[in-house]
C-alpha positions, 0 to 999 in steps of 0.5 A, spaced: 060 338 713 065 332 710 071 331 714 075 330 706 072 338 705 074 340 713 080 338 713 080 341 705 078 348 708 083 347 714 089 347 710 088 353 704 082 356 707 083 357 714 079 362 716 072 359 712 074 353 716 074 358 723 067 362 721 063 355 719 066 351 726 065 357 730 057 359 727 056 353 721 051 351 727 047 358 727 045 357 720 038 355 718 039 351 712 031 349 713 029 352 707 034 347 702 032 340 699 038 336 696 035 332 692 037 327 686 035 331 679 031 326 673 038 324 671 040 322 678 046 327 679 044 331 686 040 338 686 039 343 691 031 346 692 031 352 695 025 354 699 020 360 699 014 362 702 008 357 701 013 351 700 014 353 694 021 352 691 026 355 687 031 350 683 038 351 685 041 347 677 036 344 674 032 339 676 032 334 670 039 335 668 044 339 672 050 337 667 047 339 661 045 345 664 052 347 666 055 345 659 050 350 656 053 356 662 059 354 660 057 355 653 055 362 653 061 364 655 066 361 652 067 365 646 069 370 651 074 366 655 081 367 652 088 365 654 089 369 660 082 371 662 081 370 669 073 366 671 070 369 677 063 365 679 058 368 683 055 362 686 058 356 687 050 351 688 053 344 687 059 347 683 057 344 676 058 349 672 065 350 676 067 343 674 065 345 666 069 350 666 075 345 669 075 341 664 074 346 658 079 350 661 085 346 665 089 353 665 085 358 667 085 362 673 079 363 677 075 364 683 069 363 687 064 367 690 058 364 694 053 369 697 049 364 700 053 361 706 048 355 707 048 354 701 054 352 701 055 349 707 049 344 705 053 342 700 059 341 703 055 336 706 053 331 699 060 333 695 067 334 696 070 340 695 076 337 691 072 337 685 072 344 684 077 347 688 084 346 684 091 349 684 088 354 678 083 357 684 086 363 686 080 366 691 075 362 695 069 367 698 063 364 702 059 371 704 058 372 712 052 374 716 057 377 721 059 384 717 060 384 710 067 383 706 069 388 701 075 383 700 072 380 693 074 388 690 080 387 691 081 382 685 077 387 681 082 393 683 089 390 682 088 382 677 091 384 670 087 379 666 081 380 663 076 378 669 070 374 665 063 374 671 059 368 671 053 368 675 049 361 676 042 364 673 039 361 679 041 366 683 038 372 680 032 369 684 035 366 690 039 372 692 036 377 688 038 383 693 045 380 694 047 379 687 044 387 685 049 389 690 054 385 688 053 388 682 053 395 684 060 394 687 064 392 682 062 396 677 064 403 681 070 398 684 072 397 675 069 405 674 074 408 679 080 402 676 079 406 669 079 412 671 085 412 675 089 408 670 087 413 665 089 419 669 095 415 670 097 414 664 095 422 662 100 425 668 104 420 671 111 423 667 109 430 667 107 429 676 115 428 676 117 432 671 113 438 673 115 438 680 122 438 678 123 444 673 118 447 679 122 446 685 126 452 684 120 456 685 117 451 691 123 455 695 122 462 692 114 462 694 112 462 700 107 455 702 100 458 702 099 453 708 105 455 712 108 461 710 102 465 709 099 469 716 092 464 717 088 470 720 087 473 713 082 468 711 081 464 718 074 466 719 072 470 714 068 468 708 071 465 702 068 464 695 071 458 691 069 462 683 068 456 678 068 457 670 060 453 669 055 455 666 052 459 671 057 463 672 055 468 667 048 468 672 051 471 678 057 476 676 054 482 678 053 479 685 060 477 685 062 484 682 058 486 689 061 482 693 068 484 692 066 491 691 063 491 698 070 486 700 064 481 703 068 475 702 076 474 699 074 471 692 078 466 690 078 464 681 080 457 679 082 454 673 079 457 667 074 462 670 079 467 671 077 469 663 069 469 665 072 474 670 077 478 666 071 479 660 066 482 665 072 485 669 072 483 676 079 481 678 079 475 684 083 475 690 087 470 687 088 464 682 088 458 684 091 453 678 095 446 679 094 441 672 100 438 670 098 438 663 101 441 658 095 446 656 094 448 663 099 455 661 092 457 656 088 459 662 092 465 663 094 467 656 088 473 657 090 475 663 097 476 662 096 479 655 091 485 659 098 486 663 095 483 669 101 482 674 099 483 680 093 478 682 097 472 686 097 466 683 097 460 688 100 454 684 100 446 686 107 445 686 106 439 680 103 444 676 105 445 668 111 448 668 110 452 663 104 457 667 109 459 673 114 460 667 109 465 663 106 469 669 111 474 672 107 476 677 106 474 685 106 466 686 105 462 693 105 455 692 102 449 696 104 441 696 100 437 693 101 429 694 104 429 686 109 433 689 115 427 689 121 432 689 118 437 694 116 430 698 123 428 698 127 434 699 123 437 705 121 432 707 123 432 715 121 440 714 113 438 713 107 436 716 105 431 712 096 432 715 098 439 714 102 441 708 100 436 703 094 438 699 091 431 697 090 430 689 084 431 687 079 431 681 079 438 679 083 445 682 076 447 686 077 440 690 084 443 691 082 450 693 076 447 698 081 443 702 086 449 702 081 453 704 079 448 710 086 448 713 086 456 713 080 457 717 076 460 712 068 460 714 064 460 711 067 457 704 062 458 698 061 455 691 060 459 684 059 457 677 060 449 679 056 446 676 058 440 675 053 439 670 051 441 663 046 447 663 045 451 657 049 444 653 055 448 656 062 447 659 064 453 661 061 459 662 060 465 658 067 469 656 071 463 656 074 460 649 079 456 648 082 453 640 084 446 645 077 445 648 069 447 645 066 450 651 059 447 647 058 439 648 056 437 642 050 432 641 055 425 641 057 427 649 050 429 651 047 422 648 052 419 652 051 423 658 051 420 665 044 424 669 044 426 676 040 431 681 041 438 680 039 443 686 032 445 684 031 437 684 030 436 677 034 431 672 041 434 669 046 431 665 053 430 667 059 427 665 064 421 669 069 428 671 063 432 674 062 425 678 068 425 681 069 432 682 062 432 687 063 426 690 070 429 692 067 434 695 063 431 699 067 426 702 071 433 704 064 436 709 065 428 712 072 431 714 072 438 715 066 438 719 065 446 723 065 450 717 059 452 713 058 451 705 054 453 701 053 451 693 050 458 690 050 454 683 043 456 680 041 449 675 049 446 678 048 439 680 047 437 688 052 437 693 051 432 699 054 437 705 053 444 701 046 446 701 044 450 695 042 457 697 042 463 691 047 468 692 042 474 693 040 470 699 047 469 702 049 477 700 042 479 705 043 473 711 050 471 711 056 476 708 052 482 709 058 485 713 065 487 710 072 483 712 078 486 713 082 485 707 089 486 706 091 486 698 098 483 699 097 477 704 101 473 699 108 477 701 111 473 706 117 469 707 119 462 704 121 458 710 124 453 708 131 451 710 135 448 705 141 446 708 139 439 708 138 440 700 146 438 699 145 432 703 140 430 700 142 431 693 148 427 695 144 421 697 140 421 691 145 421 687 148 416 691 141 412 690 142 413 682 148 408 682 145 403 686 139 403 682 143 402 675 147 397 679 141 393 681 137 393 673 145 390 671 143 384 676 137 383 673 139 383 666 144 377 667 138 373 671 133 375 666 139 370 661 140 365 667 132 364 667 131 363 660 138 357 661 136 354 667 127 354 665 130 350 659 133 344 662 127 345 668 132 345 673 127 345 678 133 347 684 137 351 679 130 355 677 128 356 685 135 358 687 134 364 681 126 365 684 130 367 691 135 372 687 129 375 684 125 376 689 132 379 694 133 384 687 126 387 687 125 388 695 132 391 693 129 395 688 123 398 692 128 400 698 132 405 694 130 411 694 131 414 687 126 408 685 122 409 691 121 417 691 122 417 683 122 413 677 117 408 681 112 415 680 115 417 673 112 409 671 108 407 676 102 404 671 109 399 669 110 399 676 103 398 679 102 392 674 109 388 675 107 389 683 100 385 682 104 380 678 108 379 684 103 379 688 098 374 685 105 369 683 106 369 691 102 363 692 104 360 687 108 354 688 110 351 681 117 354 681 117 352 673 110 356 672 113 361 675 119 364 673 115 362 665 110 368 669 116 372 670 119 372 664 112 375 660 114 381 664 120 383 667 124 384 661 119 389 658 119 392 665 127 393 665 126 396 659 122 401 662 126 401 668 132 404 663 128 409 658 124 412 665 132 413 668 135 416 662 130 422 661 129 422 668 135 423 670 136 430 665 130 432 670 134 431 676 141 434 674 136 441 671 133 441 677 139 440 681 143 445 677 136 451 678 136 451 685 144 451 687 144 444 690 152 440 690 151 434 685 
C-alpha cells in the first residue's frame, strides 16, 4: 500500500487501516494482475480457473468505459441524490462522477478486499476520496458487516446505486446477497414510514383519550389471575377465508370447553353470524374505522363478552362498547408509559406493537403461559380470492380481492407446499409470528389454517386432528375471568402531571430560542462570518439537545410528529461530520424552519388532548 494511502486511511478511516494492517498479509492476491490498457491506464485482470480472466475495467480504454457507466445514470442523479458505488476497482467511474457531480455526496463499497488492497499499491486514494464522501466500506473476511444498511435505513436523500459492471461476474454471489439485503432494508423502511405517517398522531391521541379506561379496567398481564390461562389450550381465531371451513370444529371446542377462544379483529363478525361466541374479543387498531368491526356485536346487544383492548386502540371503539373491558399497554402508548412508568415492568407488561392484533394476542397468550397456542383462520394469504371469511362484509373494505391486486400480489408457500398469493402486510404478520416463536420457547404452537401460508415454527395440523390428539379434555373455565381490580396506584399522577406542564413551559421557551436562532443564522450566513457562524452552530446543538431531553417533547410531541423528528435526526447525524460551518448552516436552514412549524402546530393540537385527558382522569394541573 502506498504510504500516502496509509496516511489517508489512518486519518479518515482508521478501522479500514487497522484491518489491512492486521490481515493484509493474509489476503490472497495471486489471482489479480495489474495490466496496462491499450490507452495506457492501468486495469486489473481477475483470474479464474484454467488461467482465464475477467477484466475489472476495459482492456482498451477504462476512462472511456467509466464515462459510459456514469452516462447511463446521469439522468437519475439530481441535485440532492446520494450515490452508492458498489465495486471500486481502480476507481475510474468514481473519478468521472466527481467531475460531473462535484457537489453530490457518495459512498464507496468494495466487496473484494484483495482488489482494494491491490489498487492502493498502484493508485492514490485521494483521486476517489473527497470531502463529499460519506462512507467507505470494505468487505471483511473476518465477519459480515451490515453497517452499510444504515445508509438505506436513515439517509433522507434519494440513493442511486451504481454497480461496476464487471462485478456482476467477479462477485456474483456477494452482489446477489447485497441486493437482497438492501431491497429488504428499503422495504422495511417504506413500510415503517407508511405506518408512521398513517398513525403517528392517532397513537398519541388515542392513548391520551383512552387513559381513563386504562385506569378503570384491569390489565390482563398484571391484574388477571394467570391460572385462568396458564397451561391451558388457547385458540386465536382470525378472520381469514379458511375460518368458515373450521367453524363447526370451533363450535365443538366451545361447547366442550376444550380451549379458551380469543377472537381477533374482524373474526367476531364471522363468529356471530355462525352463533359461536368467543371467550374474549381482542382489538388494538388505532385507525378511525376500527370501531366498525364491532358494530354487529353492538347491534345484537352482545355486551357480555370481555373486550381485551390495546391502550392505543381507536378511542371510538371503547366509547361505543359498553361491555366489560380488559386492557394491555402497547409500546405505542406514550401516556401510560409516561404516567405509569415506575409501576410497570417494561419487559413483562408492555406488548410490542405488531402488524396485526393476532400477533399482539400471540404475545399476550405466551406471557400468560397458555399452552398450546393454536391459530385458526390465520391465512396470511388469499384463498378463493377473499380477504376475509364468509360472514364478514364492510362498506369501507371489500372482502373480495380485485384482479388488479391479485395481479400485483406476492407469492409464498402454503401449509401444503403449494404456491399462494399474498401481500406485504400478510408477509409482515407471518414474519412477526416466526420471530416470536424463537423468543417464546417451550410452548407448543399449532396452525390449523387449511390453505393458509406456512408459518415457520408453527407446524400445520388439521383442526380435526388437534381436537382428537391434543385438546381432547375439557378445561376449567371461569366465564367471569375478567373481573378483577386495577392495581395501578394513582398517587403519583398529580406529580407526573405537574412535571409535564412544567416541561411544556420549558419546551415553549426552547422553541422561542430556536426562532431567534433561525433569524441569526440567515444574517450571519450572508456575511460569511465564520467565527460567528461557528458560535451559532454551538447554540443550535445545545438547543437541539435541550429539546430532545425535554420531558414533554421526549414523551409526547416527538411521537406525535415522529416522521418529521426522524427526518431531522437523520440530517443532524449527517451534518455532524461536516467541517464547513457555512455549508452546515445552509443545510440546517433547509429543514429547521419547517421543523419548527411542525413542532408549533403539533404542540397546539396536542396540548388540547393533554388537558382533556387531565380533566377526565381527575389529575391536578
